[in-house]
N, C-alpha and C positions, 0 to 999 in steps of 0.2 A: 248631732248624736254624741257622746264623750264615752270613750271605752279604756279600759286599760286592762292587761290580761297579766294576771300573778300565777305563778307555778309554786305548789306548797303555802299558796297564802291568798286569803280571801281580802286581804286590803291590800291591792298592790299599789307603790308608791310611784310607779312610772309608767311609762307605756307599758314594757314590760320588764316585770321584777320577777326575779327567781330568786326564791328563799332556800336556804340549806334545809335539808331535809333534818340534818343533827346540826344545828351551829355550834353546840358545844359538846363538852364530853368526850369518851372515848370511843366512840361507835367508830368501827372499821367499815362503815358502809362509803360509798363514793360521792363524794358532794362536788357539783360545780359543773362549768359548760365546754362541752367538747365541741372546739373549732374545728372545721370541715381541713380536713388532710389531704396533701397532697405532694407529689413531686416537683423537682423546679421544670420539669420539661412541660407539665401537665399547664402548671401555672404560667409559664412562657406563650404556651399555645391557644390561651382562652381569648376570645376578644368580646368586645362591646361591655367590658368590667366596669360596674358602676367603681365613681370615687367613694372609698372607703372601706370597699369589701375587706374585709379579712381572712388569711388564711393561715393554716400552719405548714410549712415546708418542712417534710420529713425528710427528706433525701434529697442530694444535688448531684447524686452519680448520673443524671441525666438531664439531658439540657446543657445551656451553656450561657456564661457570665455575659449575654449582651443581651440588647434592644431593651424590652421592658424588664428584662431579668438582670440588668446591669448591675444592682445591689447585691441578688442573691447569691449569697457566697458561703453560706453555712446553713445548719439547717436552723429552724426559729420562726415566729411569727413576722407577718409580713400584712401589710396595709396598701392599698392600691392609692395613688395620688392622683389619677387621671393621665399620668405618663408611663409609669414605672411602679413596680413593688417596691415598698421602702420598709426597710428592716425596723421592727416595734421594738423588738426587745433583744438584749445580748443573754442568751440562754444560761451562759456561765455565771453570769454577773460580775464581768471582769471590765475594766474601766475600758471603753470604746479605744480603737487606736486611732491617735490623730497626731499631729506634729510636733504635741508637747509629750509625748511619749512612745513612738514611733516612727521609722521611717516611712515614706509613699510615694506613689506615684502619681501625678497629675495626669486626670484622665481628659484633659480637653484645656483650652484656655481658659484663663479665670483673671477676673477685675475686682479688684478692692476699693470700693467707693467710701471714701472718708468723711466726702461731704466737708464739715469744719471741723472734724475732730483729727487729732495727731497720730500717727503709730508711730510707735516708738520701740526702742529695742536698748537694753542692757546687757552688761557681761564684762567679766575680768579676762578672760583669755585673751591670748596672744592673736588667734585665730578665731574671734567671736563670731564672726557673720563672713561669709564667703560665697562666691561663684565660680565654681569650678576650682576651687581651692586658691589658685593664683591669679583667674583673670580678673577678679576683685576682693581684697582683702580686707578686714577692720581688726585692726591691734586694739581691743578694748583695754588691753591690760597697759598701754603707754600712749594709747590717743593717737594711733597714725593710721594712717592710709595705703595698701599698697596695690598697685595694679600691675599686674606679671607677675607679682611675688607675694607671696604669704609673709612675708617676714622684713617689713619695712624698717629702714632705719630712722626714716624723717617723719616730718608730718604727713608729706605727702611723697612718696618713691614710686618711681614709674621705671619698671625692669624691661629691657629689649635685648633680643639677641645683638651681636655686633654685626654693625652696618644698616640701622634701623631705626624707624623716627619713633620719637615718644610722646610727646605734647604737642597738640596741635590746637592754636586761637584762631578761629576764621569766623569771619562775618557772610560767610558765602561767596567771596570774593577773593579774599587776602589770608592767605595761610601764612599764620606766624608758627615756624616748627623748631622743635629741638632735635637734635640726630646724634650719634654715637657710629663711630666706624674708624676703621684703619687708624686705632690707637690716638685719635682727637677727640673730643666734642664740640656739637655745631650748635647754633643760635640763630636764626634769621627766618627772612622770608622766601618761601618756595615759589611764590608766585612774583610777577612782574610791580614789585613795589619795592620802595624805599623802607631801610630799618632806620629807625632812629633811637637816641638813647637820650633819656631824662631823668631830670634830677629837680626837687623840688617845683615837680610838675612844668620846666621847661624843658624846650629840647635842648641839648649842650651837643651831640655829634649825631649826623646823619651818612650813613652810606647808603647811596642811591642804587637802583636795580640796575645803571648801565656803569657802577664801579667807582664812582668817584665817590669821595670823603670830604664832609664838611664840619669843620669845626667852629662851633657859633654860627654856622650859615646852613639851614635846611636844605638851599638849593646852591650847592657846589658847582663853580665854575671851571675847576681843573681838577687832576687826579685827586690833587690834596689841596684844599681850600681852607686858610685859617684865617677868621675872622678877629681881627683884635676888638679888644675892649675900650680902647681909647684912640687918641691920636698923638700922644704925645712920648718923650722918652722916660717918663715916667714910669711906665707899665710894659711890660713885656707881651708881645705877639705868641714868641716862640723861645725857648729856653732848652739845652743840650748839655748835660754835666756826664761826667766819668763816672768810674763808680767808687770813687770816694766823695761825688757829689760837688764836685770841681767845675763851675762853669767853664765850660768850653765854646760855647756859641751861644750868643743872643742876639735877638731879631725884637728890636723895639717897637712899639705901637705908630711910631711915626717914621718906621723905616731903618733906622740907626741900627747898623749890623757890628756887634765885637765879637772878636776873634782873640782868643785868649793866646794861641801860639804864635800870634803875630803882633801882639802890641807894643813891642819895641823895636819894629822895623818898620822905617820912615817911606820904603818904595817896595810896593807887592808885584810881583809879576806872574806869570804861568811858565810851566816847564811845555814839551813836547806831548805831554799826557793831558794839559789843563789843570795840573795841579799848583796851588800857589805855591811862591819861591821868595825869596827875597831877592828882590831887583835892583841890590846896590851893585850887582856885576853881570847884568844883563849884554854886556859885551861878548861876554863868553856863552854863546846858551849850553846848557848841559842837556843833551839830548843822547837818550839813552836806548837803547835794543836790548832786549831780552829774551832769553831762549833756555829750554831744557832737551838735553842730550835723548835722544831715542834710545830705544833699548834695541842692540844688533842680535842677530847671528851669531855664533861662533864663527870665530874668523881663526884662520891658519897660522899656524907660528910663523913668525915673522914676516906676517903681511901688514903692510901700512893701510889701516881703515880710515877712509876719510867720515870722520863722527858728524852725523846727520842730527838736526836739530827741530823742534816745534818750536816757532816764534810767537811768542804771547804778545809783546808790545815793540813797537818799530816804528820809526820815522823814516818813511820811504824818500823822504828826499835826500837824508844822508846816506841810506843803505838799504839794498833789496838782497834776497835770500831765495836761494834756488838750490836744492839737492846737494847742501854741504855747502856751497860758495857764496859768501859776502860779499858783493858789491859794492864798492864805493860810487856815490853819485853827487856827494860833494865833497871838494879837496880842503884837508886840513887835517889837523890832529886827532887822531882817536888811540883811546885804549882798549885793549880786548884783557877782559879777566873770565879763565876758562877754570872749569873743574869736570874732570872725569872720572869714572869709578870701573876699573877693571874688575872683570869674575875670573879668576883661573882656576876655580875648584874642581872645575873637571878635569884637570890632570894630575898623574903619579908617577913620579913627583910632582909638585909643582913650582917649584924654583927656576928663577929666571930672571930678566931684565925687561922693564917696562921704559916705553919712551913715550913721552907725548909733545906734537910738536905745533908752533904756529907758523904758518907759511905765509907769506907777501909774494903772490905771484909766482909760486912754486919755490920762494927762496926762504928759508927757516929763518925768522927772526927773533924767536923764543921757544923753548925747550924745559921740558924735565925728564931728568934719567934716572932710575931707581934699580936697584937690585934687590932680589929678594931670596929667602932661602924657602927649602920646602917646608911645608905646612901653612903655607901662605895660601889664603884664601881669597883674598880682596886685596886691589890695591887702589888709592884714591892720590888723583895727582891734579895740582893748580899749577897751571902756566898763564904768565899774563907779560904784556908788552904792549910799548908806545912806540908809534912810528908816524910821520906825517905821510897823507896818502892821496894819491892824484886820482883824478874821475876816472873811472875803468879799473883800477886797482881791485884784485881779487885775492879775499883771504878765507884759508881754510884749516880745520883742525885735524890731523892725524893721530891716531893710536896704533902702537907696534907693541909687540910681547913675543918673546922668544918661545914660547907653547903657546898651545890652544887659547885663547880668549874670548871674553863678548864685553860689550860695554853696556852695564846695566843704569847708569844713571851719570847725570850730568847736566851743566849749565853754561850760559855764557853771557856776558853781559858788557855792551860796547859802549863808551862815551866818546862823546863828540866835543874838542876844548876848543874848537873854532880853530885862526888861522895864524 
């Protein structure tokens, strides 16, 4: 049996065909279908709703935009899709809000399945695409990408606070990172792995995880290991130049060493500190003691103050020092050269007489004496003397001023001339 129902027609063209009573003309009679009208709470409360059910929600003052009413946010037509009511039409005929014309909030996780299709963005703004503004920013105007900044100034700019890592290239075991902090920039591994520098796809220099550096070798056997490229004097393994590019030191690949400073000296030796010297007069060793005067407290007027020193270099085979006294351990001729600086600025008036002495076994063998008028704030004294000293002789430096004073600066150099 086949049947169709018609309203205002005897020849229905579909299962249910409603024909307007007044399809044309100016009649004021109402024609149309009046869909079931209810509020949001009623739509939200219905159960067992068949798919495709159509209703008109005439109020959203009741119920809530949750559950199967998640989409009911305004008055209008909605149909049921088996899970929730779906908006059928925008009554105002305005363009529905979407990411192209309005901001919005994701209500859940979303996945874009591209399959074989591309997803491309085009733009001309400096911050055309971003995540939280500075977390990730694409400058489409200049073809740049910023991480941690919305104003990249290179093709890729990574901006971090001071004392932070920036880039990390890792395979899960090795971490190659960049770091900025304490006024410096760093690049290296943060794992126990070597760092190598390559050019032309060849390793040129390697810093091992234990702190050794190899030039020309990835397996240095010393703190600095240079592997030369040849085995003759025609090529160099090492060259050191001054700031005018003048060669000072050269080590050839065959081990030949060239020293610019000593090129005209036939015999070389070393001084007490291990420095190379002209060895032509090695029969008179030049052994130096170098020290610097300690700053003293204020000394009373006319008090003989024994100047104390901090010794920076010394050969104890010749001289030992303790509490202002230099004791001779090897007999011979010695020259003592001393400078001391007096501070007398605490006096008013400041005028007076300064006296600096060199004593050998408490007997003066050299001195400097000078008088100074009011207004003088400090005094510099040089005193020197050469004597023959026996083992056990003691030398000291004393300073005296006729007003309060203190020693703020000074030095001593002792040279041994042999016997």
